[in-house]
C-alpha positions, 0 to 999 in steps of 0.5 A: 716325660709328660707333665701334668701342669698343662692338664691341671691348668686347663681343668682349672680354667674350665671349672672357673669358666663354668662357675661364671656361666650365665646359666641359672640353676635357680628353682623358681620360687613361684612354681605355679601361679594363677592364670590371671596373675601369670598373664601380667608380669611387669618389671620395675626398677627398685626404689634405690635404682639398683636392680629390677624387680617383678610384680605379677598381677595388679594389687587392688588400690586399697590392699596392703600390697599397694603400699609396697615398692620393689626394693623395700627391706623386709623389716620395713614391709613387716612394719607397714603391712604386718607379719606374714602368715607363712615363710620359707627360705631357699638357696639359689643356684648362685650359692654354688658358684665358686667365689660368688659374693653377691647378694642373691645366694638365698631367697625368702618367700612370704605368704600373706593370706588374701593378698599373695606372696612376696619374694626377698633377696636374703643377702649374701656373704657381705650383704645382709639386706633383705630386699623385696624382689617380687610381688605375686598378687594371688589371693588364693595363695597358690604362689606359695610352694615351699 
């Protein structure tokens, strides 16, 4: 008589491996960028040295974005440069990975008119820190696509 246990075990193993896949299902927070900003994307280490972030473009020395560092928390950024003009939040593909408890299952994107966009990790199940991941220097604001 045929036992369903091996088939069930194989299906479970396959699903768990697919859940741990390195393929990202993230939709980019920044769908369209200005040509100048897209040409110079730099990776930088966060201020606490825990992850890599990105800066697209170069902030002017006297701009509000020049005061920011990758890894800063959302509340500190708001105190330093003021509240954003627009804000939205979205889930990342990591939110659908079974048993993923990391800090990057949601993202927050803010628009500061005349400066550009800031993207934050919105925390996860066991981490509520909202840390700056990416700065898009784009005075036109085309980086903001909710």
